[in-house]
C-alpha positions as CSV (number, residue, x, y, z in Angstrom):
1,M,-78.9,-29.3,2.3
2,P,-80.3,-31.7,1.4
3,L,-78.9,-34.1,4.0
4,H,-77.6,-37.4,2.7
5,A,-78.3,-40.1,5.3
6,G,-75.7,-42.5,3.8
7,K,-73.0,-39.9,4.4
8,L,-73.9,-39.1,8.0
9,Q,-73.2,-41.1,11.1
10,S,-75.0,-39.0,13.7
11,I,-77.7,-36.3,14.0
12,A,-78.7,-34.3,17.1
13,V,-82.4,-33.4,17.3
14,I,-82.8,-30.5,19.8
15,G,-85.8,-28.6,21.0
16,A,-88.8,-28.7,23.3
17,H,-91.3,-31.4,22.2
18,A,-89.2,-32.3,19.2
19,D,-89.3,-35.9,20.4
20,T,-93.1,-36.0,20.5
21,G,-94.8,-33.3,18.5
22,M,-95.1,-30.0,16.6
23,I,-97.1,-27.0,17.7
24,S,-100.4,-25.8,16.3
25,G,-101.8,-22.3,16.1
26,G,-104.7,-21.4,18.3
27,G,-108.1,-19.7,18.0
28,S,-111.4,-20.5,16.4
29,A,-109.7,-22.4,13.6
30,Q,-108.0,-24.7,16.1
31,V,-108.1,-28.3,14.9
32,D,-108.3,-30.9,17.7
33,P,-105.2,-33.1,17.7
34,P,-105.8,-36.8,17.0
35,G,-106.8,-38.8,20.1
36,S,-107.2,-35.8,22.4
37,K,-110.0,-33.9,24.0
38,E,-111.3,-30.6,22.7
39,P,-108.8,-28.0,23.8
40,K,-109.7,-25.0,25.9
41,W,-109.5,-21.5,24.4
42,Q,-105.9,-20.5,23.8
43,D,-104.4,-23.7,25.0
44,E,-101.1,-24.4,23.4
45,I,-101.7,-27.6,21.4
46,W,-98.9,-29.9,20.2
47,F,-99.8,-32.4,17.5
48,P,-98.5,-35.9,18.0
49,T,-96.1,-35.9,15.1
50,S,-92.6,-36.6,16.2
51,P,-89.6,-35.0,14.3
52,L,-87.3,-37.3,16.2
53,Q,-89.1,-40.5,15.0
54,A,-89.5,-39.2,11.4
55,I,-85.7,-38.5,11.2
56,R,-84.8,-41.8,12.7
57,A,-87.0,-43.5,10.1
58,K,-84.8,-42.2,7.2
59,E,-81.8,-44.5,7.9
60,A,-81.6,-47.5,10.2
61,N,-77.8,-47.1,10.8
62,L,-78.0,-43.4,11.5
63,R,-77.5,-42.5,15.2
64,V,-80.1,-39.9,16.1
65,A,-80.0,-38.5,19.7
66,F,-82.4,-36.0,21.4
67,D,-82.0,-33.1,23.8
68,S,-84.9,-30.9,24.9
69,G,-82.8,-27.8,24.9
70,A,-83.8,-26.9,28.4
71,N,-80.1,-26.8,29.3
72,P,-78.4,-25.0,26.4
73,A,-75.0,-26.3,27.6
74,S,-76.2,-29.9,27.4
75,A,-77.7,-29.3,23.9
76,A,-74.4,-27.8,22.7
77,E,-72.5,-30.7,24.0
78,L,-74.7,-33.1,22.1
79,A,-74.4,-31.0,18.9
80,S,-70.6,-30.9,19.2
81,K,-70.5,-34.8,19.1
82,S,-72.9,-35.0,16.1
83,D,-72.4,-34.5,12.3
84,V,-75.4,-32.3,12.1
85,A,-77.6,-30.5,14.6
86,L,-81.3,-29.9,13.9
87,V,-82.9,-27.4,16.3
88,F,-86.7,-27.2,16.4
89,V,-88.0,-23.9,17.7
90,Y,-91.4,-22.4,17.9
91,Q,-93.5,-19.3,18.4
92,W,-97.1,-19.9,19.3
93,T,-99.8,-17.4,18.1
94,S,-103.5,-17.4,18.3
95,E,-106.6,-15.4,17.6
96,D,-107.4,-12.9,20.4
97,M,-103.8,-12.0,21.2
98,D,-100.8,-10.0,19.9
99,L,-97.1,-10.7,20.0
100,A,-95.0,-8.3,22.0
101,N,-92.2,-8.7,19.4
102,L,-90.9,-11.0,16.7
103,S,-88.3,-12.8,18.8
104,L,-88.5,-16.5,19.6
105,P,-89.9,-17.0,23.1
106,E,-88.4,-19.2,25.9
107,N,-84.8,-18.1,25.3
108,Q,-84.7,-20.1,22.1
109,D,-82.5,-17.5,20.2
110,A,-79.8,-18.1,22.9
111,L,-80.2,-21.9,22.5
112,I,-79.6,-21.6,18.7
113,E,-76.6,-19.4,19.3
114,K,-75.1,-21.9,21.7
115,V,-75.7,-24.9,19.5
116,A,-74.4,-23.2,16.4
117,Q,-71.3,-22.2,18.3
118,A,-70.7,-25.8,19.1
119,N,-71.5,-27.1,15.6
120,P,-71.8,-24.7,12.6
121,R,-73.6,-27.5,10.7
122,T,-76.8,-26.5,12.4
123,I,-80.2,-26.3,10.7
124,V,-83.0,-24.5,12.4
125,V,-86.6,-25.6,11.9
126,L,-89.2,-22.8,12.6
127,E,-92.6,-23.7,13.8
128,T,-94.2,-20.3,13.7
129,G,-97.3,-18.5,12.4
130,T,-95.6,-15.3,11.3
131,A,-92.2,-13.8,10.7
132,V,-89.5,-14.0,13.3
133,T,-86.2,-12.2,13.7
134,M,-83.1,-14.3,13.3
135,P,-80.0,-12.7,15.1
136,W,-78.3,-16.1,14.6
137,L,-78.8,-16.4,10.9
138,D,-75.2,-16.0,9.8
139,K,-74.1,-18.7,12.2
140,V,-76.3,-21.6,11.0
141,S,-76.2,-23.6,7.8
142,G,-79.9,-23.6,7.0
143,V,-83.4,-22.5,8.0
144,V,-86.6,-24.4,7.3
145,E,-89.9,-22.6,7.8
146,A,-92.4,-25.4,8.7
147,W,-95.2,-23.0,9.9
148,Y,-97.9,-24.9,11.9
149,A,-97.3,-28.1,10.0
150,G,-100.3,-30.2,11.2
151,S,-100.7,-33.9,12.0
152,K,-98.1,-35.1,9.4
153,G,-95.8,-32.2,9.7
154,A,-92.8,-34.2,11.0
155,D,-92.8,-36.5,8.0
156,A,-93.1,-33.5,5.7
157,V,-90.2,-31.7,7.3
158,A,-88.0,-34.8,7.2
159,N,-88.8,-35.3,3.5
160,V,-87.6,-31.8,2.8
161,L,-84.5,-32.1,5.0
162,F,-83.4,-35.3,3.3
163,G,-84.2,-34.2,-0.3
164,E,-87.0,-36.6,-1.0
165,V,-89.1,-33.6,-1.8
166,N,-87.7,-30.6,-3.6
167,P,-89.3,-27.5,-2.0
168,S,-90.9,-24.9,-4.2
169,A,-93.3,-22.6,-2.4
170,K,-92.6,-18.9,-1.6
171,L,-92.9,-16.7,1.5
172,P,-96.4,-15.1,1.7
173,I,-95.0,-12.3,4.0
174,T,-91.7,-10.4,4.5
175,F,-89.3,-11.3,7.2
176,P,-87.8,-8.0,8.6
177,I,-84.3,-7.8,10.0
178,S,-85.6,-6.0,13.2
179,V,-89.0,-5.0,14.7
180,T,-87.7,-1.4,14.3
181,D,-88.2,-1.9,10.6
182,L,-92.0,-2.4,11.0
183,P,-94.4,0.4,10.3
184,H,-95.7,0.1,13.9
185,P,-92.8,-1.4,16.0
186,Q,-94.5,-0.7,19.3
187,L,-97.4,-2.9,20.4
188,Q,-100.4,-0.7,21.2
189,K,-102.4,-2.0,24.2
190,P,-105.8,-0.9,25.5
191,P,-105.9,0.5,29.1
192,L,-106.5,-2.1,31.8
193,D,-110.1,-1.0,32.2
194,G,-110.6,-1.4,28.4
195,M,-109.8,-5.1,28.1
196,G,-112.2,-7.8,26.9
197,L,-115.8,-6.7,26.6
198,A,-115.0,-3.4,28.2
199,A,-113.2,-2.4,25.0
200,V,-116.5,-2.2,23.1
201,M,-119.2,-2.3,25.8
202,K,-118.0,0.3,28.2
203,T,-120.7,2.8,27.4
204,G,-123.3,0.2,26.8
205,E,-123.5,1.2,23.1
206,A,-121.0,-1.3,21.6
207,K,-118.7,1.6,20.7
208,P,-114.9,1.2,20.8
209,T,-113.1,2.8,23.7
210,F,-109.6,2.1,22.3
211,A,-108.3,2.9,18.8
212,I,-105.1,2.3,16.8
213,H,-104.3,4.6,13.9
214,Y,-102.7,2.9,10.9
215,D,-101.2,5.8,8.8
216,E,-99.0,3.9,6.3
217,D,-101.8,4.3,3.6
218,L,-100.8,2.2,0.5
219,K,-97.6,1.1,2.1
220,V,-98.9,-2.2,3.3
221,G,-96.8,-5.4,3.4
222,Y,-93.9,-5.5,0.9
223,K,-94.9,-2.1,-0.4
224,W,-93.8,-0.6,3.0
225,Y,-90.3,-1.9,2.8
226,D,-90.1,-0.8,-0.9
227,A,-91.3,2.7,-0.2
228,E,-89.1,3.1,2.9
229,N,-86.0,1.6,1.2
230,K,-85.6,-0.9,4.0
231,E,-83.4,-3.9,3.7
232,V,-85.2,-7.1,4.7
233,L,-84.1,-10.5,6.0
234,F,-86.2,-12.4,3.5
235,P,-88.5,-10.7,0.9
236,F,-92.0,-11.4,0.0
237,G,-92.1,-14.2,-2.5
238,F,-88.7,-15.6,-1.6
239,G,-87.8,-19.3,-1.6
240,L,-85.0,-21.6,-2.4
241,S,-84.9,-24.9,-4.2
242,Y,-82.5,-27.9,-4.6
243,T,-82.2,-26.8,-8.2
244,T,-81.7,-23.4,-9.8
245,F,-83.6,-21.4,-12.4
246,R,-82.7,-18.7,-15.0
247,Y,-85.2,-16.1,-16.3
248,G,-85.0,-14.3,-19.6
249,D,-86.7,-12.9,-22.7
250,L,-89.5,-11.0,-21.0
251,K,-92.0,-9.8,-23.7
252,V,-95.4,-8.3,-24.2
253,S,-97.6,-9.1,-27.1
254,K,-98.1,-5.4,-27.9
255,P,-96.6,-2.3,-26.4
256,E,-99.9,-0.5,-26.0
257,M,-103.4,-1.2,-24.8
258,S,-106.6,0.8,-24.4
259,G,-108.3,1.5,-21.1
260,H,-110.2,-1.7,-21.1
261,G,-107.9,-3.9,-23.1
262,Q,-105.4,-6.6,-22.3
263,V,-102.0,-7.9,-23.4
264,T,-100.0,-11.1,-22.9
265,A,-96.7,-10.9,-21.0
266,S,-94.4,-13.9,-21.3
267,V,-91.1,-14.9,-19.8
268,K,-88.8,-17.9,-20.4
269,V,-87.7,-19.9,-17.4
270,T,-85.0,-22.6,-17.5
271,N,-84.1,-25.2,-14.9
272,T,-80.3,-24.8,-14.8
273,G,-79.8,-27.4,-12.0
274,Q,-79.5,-31.2,-11.8
275,R,-82.9,-32.3,-10.6
276,D,-86.6,-31.7,-11.3
277,G,-88.0,-28.6,-9.7
278,R,-90.8,-26.1,-9.5
279,D,-90.6,-22.4,-9.4
280,V,-93.3,-19.8,-8.7
281,V,-93.0,-17.1,-11.4
282,Q,-94.1,-13.7,-10.2
283,L,-95.1,-10.7,-12.3
284,Y,-95.0,-7.2,-10.8
285,V,-95.9,-3.8,-12.3
286,H,-94.5,-0.3,-11.7
287,Q,-96.3,2.8,-12.8
288,Q,-93.8,5.4,-14.0
289,K,-96.0,8.5,-13.7
290,S,-99.2,9.2,-11.7
291,R,-101.0,12.1,-10.2
292,A,-101.8,9.9,-7.2
293,A,-99.6,8.1,-4.7
294,Q,-98.6,4.7,-6.1
295,P,-96.6,1.8,-4.6
296,V,-93.2,1.3,-6.0
297,K,-94.5,-2.0,-7.5
298,K,-97.3,-4.4,-7.0
299,L,-97.8,-8.1,-7.7
300,I,-100.3,-8.7,-10.5
301,G,-99.8,-12.4,-11.2
302,F,-98.0,-15.6,-10.3
303,K,-97.8,-19.1,-11.8
304,N,-96.2,-22.4,-11.0
305,V,-93.9,-24.0,-13.6
306,D,-92.5,-27.5,-13.3
307,L,-89.2,-28.2,-15.2
308,A,-86.8,-31.1,-15.7
309,P,-83.1,-30.4,-15.7
310,G,-82.2,-28.3,-18.7
311,Q,-85.8,-27.7,-19.7
312,T,-87.1,-24.3,-20.7
313,A,-90.7,-23.2,-20.6
314,T,-92.5,-20.0,-21.6
315,V,-94.7,-18.7,-18.8
316,R,-97.6,-16.4,-19.9
317,F,-99.7,-13.9,-18.0
318,T,-102.7,-12.0,-19.2
319,V,-102.3,-8.4,-18.1
320,R,-105.6,-6.5,-18.1
321,A,-106.1,-2.8,-17.8
322,S,-107.9,-3.4,-14.6
323,D,-104.6,-4.8,-13.1
324,L,-103.1,-1.3,-13.6
325,A,-106.0,0.6,-12.1
326,F,-106.2,2.4,-8.8
327,W,-109.2,3.8,-6.8
328,D,-109.5,7.5,-7.2
329,V,-110.8,8.7,-3.9
330,T,-111.7,12.2,-5.3
331,R,-113.9,10.7,-8.1
332,S,-115.0,7.5,-6.4
333,K,-114.1,5.3,-9.3
334,W,-111.4,3.0,-10.6
335,V,-109.0,4.8,-13.0
336,V,-106.3,3.7,-15.4
337,E,-104.0,6.6,-16.2
338,R,-102.3,7.3,-19.5
339,S,-98.8,6.4,-18.3
340,P,-95.8,4.2,-19.0
341,F,-95.8,1.0,-17.0
342,D,-92.9,-1.4,-16.2
343,L,-93.5,-5.1,-16.0
344,M,-91.1,-7.1,-14.0
345,A,-90.8,-10.9,-13.7
346,G,-88.8,-13.0,-11.3
347,S,-88.6,-15.6,-8.5
348,S,-89.5,-13.1,-5.7
349,S,-90.2,-9.5,-5.1
350,A,-86.5,-8.9,-4.8
351,D,-85.2,-11.0,-7.6
352,I,-86.9,-9.3,-10.6
353,G,-85.6,-7.8,-13.8
354,R,-87.0,-5.6,-16.5
355,L,-87.0,-5.4,-20.3
356,R,-87.6,-1.9,-21.9
357,R,-89.2,-1.3,-25.3
358,A,-90.3,2.2,-26.3
359,A,-94.0,2.8,-27.0
360,S,-96.2,5.8,-27.5
361,P,-99.6,6.5,-26.1
362,R,-102.6,6.0,-28.3
363,P,-106.0,7.7,-27.8
364,N,-108.6,5.3,-26.4
365,S,-111.6,5.2,-28.7
366,E,-113.6,2.8,-26.6
367,A,-114.7,4.4,-23.3
368,M,-114.8,2.4,-20.1
369,P,-116.5,3.9,-17.0
370,W,-114.1,2.6,-14.4
371,A,-111.1,3.4,-16.6
372,S,-112.1,7.0,-17.1
373,A,-111.7,6.4,-20.9
374,Q,-108.0,6.7,-20.7
375,T,-105.2,4.8,-22.4
376,C,-102.4,3.1,-20.5
377,R,-99.1,2.5,-22.2
378,L,-96.8,-0.5,-21.4
379,I,-93.0,0.0,-21.5
380,I,-91.0,-3.2,-20.9
381,R,-87.5,-2.5,-19.8
382,A,-84.5,-4.1,-21.5
383,G,-81.8,-5.9,-19.5
384,G,-80.9,-9.1,-17.8
385,L,-83.4,-10.9,-15.5
386,P,-81.5,-12.0,-12.4
387,C,-83.0,-14.9,-10.6
388,L,-81.6,-16.5,-7.4
389,G,-83.1,-20.0,-7.6
390,S,-85.6,-20.9,-4.9
391,L,-86.0,-23.2,-2.0
392,A,-89.0,-22.3,-0.1
393,A,-91.4,-24.9,-0.5
394,R,-94.3,-26.9,0.5
395,A,-94.0,-30.6,1.1
396,S,-97.4,-31.6,2.3
397,D,-97.8,-29.1,5.2
398,A,-94.2,-27.9,5.4
399,L,-92.4,-25.0,3.8
400,C,-88.7,-25.0,3.6
401,R,-86.6,-21.9,3.7
402,T,-82.8,-22.5,3.5
403,A,-80.7,-19.5,4.3
404,K,-77.3,-21.2,3.7
405,A,-76.1,-24.7,3.2
406,R,-72.5,-24.9,4.0
407,S,-72.3,-28.3,5.8
408,P,-69.6,-30.6,4.2
409,A,-72.1,-33.4,4.8
410,S,-74.7,-31.8,2.6
411,T,-75.2,-30.5,-0.9
412,S,-75.6,-26.7,-1.3
413,A,-79.0,-25.5,-2.3
414,G,-78.1,-21.9,-2.6
415,S,-77.9,-19.1,-0.1
416,R,-79.6,-15.9,1.1
417,S,-78.1,-13.9,3.9
418,R,-78.5,-10.5,5.5
419,G,-76.0,-9.1,3.0
420,S,-78.3,-9.7,0.0
421,P,-79.4,-6.8,-2.1
422,A,-81.9,-4.5,-0.4
423,S,-84.8,-4.6,-2.8
424,N,-86.9,-3.9,0.3
425,I,-90.2,-5.7,-0.1
426,A,-92.7,-6.9,2.4
427,E,-95.8,-8.9,2.9
């Protein structure tokens, strides 16, 4: 990726409804599709935005054929006769329901496997509302996460696929390798006589009759994968781009601050690619010593930066003592401890580096109630700042996630596979 229409003769568009629409999430936030009646509760709604038509519109001389994927053998045959295969798959979610697992429904994983076997130049477009597992990831050339893309979703996805838009957004959640990596891999269901209103009205006192115990404490989202040292498929904050970025020279304006002070952290970002691009610079903090349980690291800031090829910009963050605080349950107040802290900047929760500079604690002469009148000490670690460039991006309603781009008919945008370093982060 991106695809170059002038270098292609044929594209196979495969997937249920890929000729007519893209799916929408359900629930109380459901938006009525244009020209249709108000849907019923938990109806699966497909917006009339056709990926097939949007792709055909990119090049008049490009032969674009469609297969619903209902017969995987037929879809694979079409893929084998095409330069590139685009497989549109979906997972519908809604308020008032849970997913049994993170696999694609309707045998769609098997469809992708079959198509990719026939043509390794296969790109998968995900229409999902959450993470999905991808047992076929190493067999395809790219993955685009379109989410629930809305009434202009097909145009947005086509613009990303053909490089008219350079994607730049980042994953707001972690994609695990397997459901067994989740803190609660088994779906907990209420008893049959505790469904619906009976779950809270059984005694007539609006009290719950069914409970789920969440015992991961602070290990929520990416903090879970970090603490449990679990490798992930795609980490929180991850995304690719049709250009690349380099990070370096992470600094703080001063190595110390009082319990209610602030410092400025800055990092230089350079566009090392051949086209304009945007990256989302992320700043994380790690507390080296604490008397309380702390996450391995936590996100305390992020900023967009737009760069032309070869351009370098300095991205600055204000780091306040309150960003380093935690809620002390024994004292019922926010506390900043006297401790070394590491600041880490990068393009995702996995692609971060540190810079170390020694600093010594200083007594805090200005008391602050929530900070318990303590001083926090910043230590910035020295070293390189690795950054894998980013392609996860929003083009109108679509986000693009490219795992690999090895098609000879396309230009590589970078890669991210299961074998990537296990920095283990999550939502």
